[in-house]
N, C-alpha and C positions, 0 to 999 in steps of 0.2 A: 310924228309923221302919220297922217291919216291914210289908211289903206283903202277907204271907200269915200268918195266925194260925189255928192249929188247936186247938180246945178242945172236949172233950165232944161229939164228933160234930157240930161246927159249924165251918164254914170261913168265916172273915172275910177278905174281900179289900179292900184299899185301892183305892177307885175312882179309877184313874189318869186317867180322863177329866176329872175335876174339878180336879186339881192344876194350878197351885199356889194357886188361888183358894179351894178348899175341901178340907178333909181329912175324908173320909167313908168308912166301911167298909160294904161290902155283905155281909150275912150269908146264907150258903148252907147249907141243911139237906137239899138233895136234889141228885142228880147232874144233873138238868135245869137247876137254877139255876146250877150250876158251868159246865155247857156253855154256857149263855147268857152268863155272865160272860166266858168265854174268847172266844166269838164276837164279843161287843160291845166287847171290849178294856177291860173293867173291870180285868182282869189282862192283862199283855202282857210281851213279852220271852220268848225261847225257853225258857230254863231255868225261869222262873216259870210258864209255861204248862204245862210238863211236871209240875211239882210240884202245881199246882192240879188237873190232871187225875187225878193219883194219888189225891189226897184225894177227888175226885169219885167214883172207883171205890169207895172205902170207903163213902161215903154211899150209892152205888147198891147195894152188896152188902147193906147194912142194909135198904134199902127193899124189895128184891125177894127177900129171903131165903125159901127154901123148904126144908122137911125132905126133900123129894124131890130128890136130886142131879141127875137129868136135867132136871127143871123149873127148878131153880136155875141150871144151866148155860145153859139157853135164855134165861132172864131176863137173865143177866149178859151174854150176847152183845149184847143191845140196849144195855146200859149202855156197853160198850166201843165199839160202833159209833157211838153218839150222841156220845161224847166225841171220838172220832177224826175226826168229820166237821166239827169246829168251825173249825180253821185248817189249811190243807193244806201250808204251806211249812216251818214250824218242825219239824225232825225230832225234837227233844227230846220233843215231845208223844207221838209214836209209840214212842220209846225208853222213856218212862216207862210208857205203857200196856202195852207188851210185858212189862216187868218185873212189872207188877201182874197181868197175864194169866197169866204163868208161876206166880206165887205162888198165884193163885186155883185153877188146875187141880191143882197139887201138893197144896194143903191140902184141896181137895174130895175127893181120893182118900184122904187119910189121916184127917182128922177134920172132918166137916162143921160141927160146932159151934165150931170154932176158925178158920173162914175169915175172919170179920170182924176178929178179933184179929190174925191173921197179915197181912192186908192193911193194917191200920193201922200195924203195925210197919214194913212195907215202905215205905209212904208217908213215914213219919217218917225212914226211912233215906235215901230219895231227897232229902228236904229237907236233912238234916244233911250228906250227902255233897256236895251242891251248894255249901254254904257253905264246906266244906273245900277243894273244888276251886277255888273262886274265889280263896281265899287263895294257893293254889299258883300259879295263873295270874298273880296280882299280883306274887308274888316273882320268877318267871321274867321277866315282862315288864319289871319295874322295872330289871332288870339291863341292858336294852337302851338305856335312856335316859341321856343325859349328866347330870351333876350340875346343870346349868342347862338347862332344856328347856321349850319351849312346844309343847303337843300340840293338834292339831285332832281333834275327835271328832264323830260324827254319830249322830243319834237318841239313845236312852238305853240303854246297856249297863251299868247300875249296880246298886245294891242293889234298886231298884224292879223291875228286870227279872229278878232272881234271888232266891235265898234270903237274900242279903245280900252286901255288899262289892262285887260286880259283876265283870264280865269286863274290858271296856275301861276302865271307871272304876276297877275294882279295881287295874289296873296303875298308874293315876295315884295312887290312895290309897296303895298300897304304896310307890311312889317318894317320896311326900310323907313317909310314916312313916320312911323311910330317911334323911330329912334333905335330900333333893334339892329344889332350887328349881324347882318345877313350876308352870307357868301353863297355862291351857286356853282355847282358842277353841272354842265350841260352836255348830255349825250349828243353826238353828231347826228344821229337818226338817219341811217341809211334806209332806202336808197337815194332819197332826194335831199338829204342833209338839211332838213329844216332847223335842227338844233344848231348845227355849225353855222349855217348861213343867216338864220333869222333870230333865234333866241340870243345868241351872243351879240348880234347886231343891236338888238333892242336894249339888252342889259348894259352893254358898253356905253351906249348913248345916254343911259340913265345914270351912269356913274356907279353901277352896282358891280361888285367884285365877282367876276365870272371866270371859270376855268373850263376849257373845252376838253372833253375826252371822247375817244372812240367808243362805240356801243359795247364792245367786248371788254372794256376796262371796268364796267360798273361794279361787278362782283368784287374785284380786287380793291377798289377804293372803299367799298363798304367794309371789307375785311380789315383794312388798315385803320378803320375807325374814323374816316374822314367825313362820313355822311350822318347827319342827325335826323333827316326826314326826306321822304320822296314825295313830290307833288306833281301830278299830271293833270291834263285836261280830259275831256271825254267827247265822243261823237254820238254815242247813244247809251243810255243806261236802262236796263230792263227792270221789270217790276221787283225782281228779287235782289237788285243791286249789281248784278253782273254788268261789266262795263266794256264797251268797245272803244278803243283808242288806237293811236298810231302803232303799227307793228313794232314789236319790241317791248311794249308796255307790260305784257304778261310776264315776260322773263324778269323784268325789274321787280314785279310784285313778288315773284318766287324768291328772288335774291333778298329782297327786303325782309320777307317773312323769316327766311333762314338766319338772317343777321339781327332779327328782333328790332328792326327799324320801322317806325310808323310809315304807312303808305296811304297817302291822301289823294282823293280825286276831287277836283274843283270844277263845277259845272252849274250853269243856270237851270231853272226849272224846265225850260224848253227842251233840255237834253234828255229828260226822262220820257220813256215810252212805256206806259203801263199796259199797253195792248200786247206787249211782248213779255212772256212769263220769265224767260231766262236767256242767257247769252247764246244758247244753241239756235235761237230763232232770229238772231240779228244777222241780216245779210252782210256779207263781207265782200267788198269790192276788190277785184283783182285787176291790176293796172298793166299797162304796156310793159312787155318783157325787156325792152331796151332801156327802161329806167334802171335796171339792174346791170345790164351789159355795159352801160356807159355811165360816166359822170359828166354832166353837161353833154358835149358832143364828142368827148374823148372815149374811145373804146377801151374797156379794161378786161374784156373776156372774149372768147371766141364767138364769132357771129352765130354759129350754129348750136351753141350750148343751150340745153333746155333750161328754162327759168320758171320759178314759182314766185309770184309777186303779189301776195295779198297786202293791201294797203293798211289793214287794221288787224288786231287780234282781240281776244276776249280775256279780260281779267276777271276771274271768279270772285264773287262777293266775299268769300271767306278770306281772301288775301287783302282786302281793303279795310284799313283801320277806321276811316270815316269818310263821308262824302260831304264836301263843303258846298253849300248852295247859297243863293241869295235869300233864302227863307230860314237859314240856320244850318247847323251842323247835324248831319244824320249819322247815327251810330247803329250798329247791329242791335236787334235783328232787322235787317233792311226791309224785307217785304212788309213788315208791320209798320215800321217807322217812316218809310217812304209814303205810304198811304196817308199817314197823319200829317206829314209835311205838306202834301199836295192840297 
């Protein structure tokens, strides 16, 4: 099931807020619609957000086109700024927008009439590259898993969060494809239940043995000896290896370390941000408080109760056994080895 479909200047996004109860696509024909879809988590997952934003730039370039290069450039600045303002934590968004921005300015100087065509080609490249990178991540990561292995994962870092295949789930898929006996425990991932709704949905459809647990069960299943490895995705990785991922990831890393279970992060090169020295500098998005007070539209808490709702947390590099990338596996010391890998 494709979460992102581009056809004839229309971007169709699988509405991941409704899964697994309803399969519905949201059609976007303007950059503002794409921005709204990213902000409201119709599309989610760092790589998928970047891809959607790239196609949003194409739609925007078509909407605000002007034969006057100066005016066109001014109009496009608003397009880029609007898309960049949607989600602050996932660096793939800014990576993709910077690629699109570079193509826009270079084509603006050479041939104004080919700007849209050039941008569409670049967005398609970003999409196809992500799919290829995920397959490489899967291959490298699968080599770390024993022939019989039970993996704990958090949130959804699968095909729904990428162009396809996935990062953390891509490792699991690749290991299964290699003939390894792989089982998965999936955290439900409050408050939006991406693990319960999306990860189990993907794995069941792939015929992979998956068991759903609530987030607060993770420590106990580790103590019982049911987990051989933890694999998660990432939204931004700092120069020293500190990693931002869905809220709850940090706690898993602490539990894994206490139980001497390897803790792996799976992410493409576009998730690294070498301009950020450590996790303290990564901006953490805080989302609408009703996401915690409600599950879907059902109230589960008093309306006036105070809420703290950060969407991500930071896992310190010392809790990470290895970072699985499309360019290979990075081991500590991360600050030194990330530079080499890049």
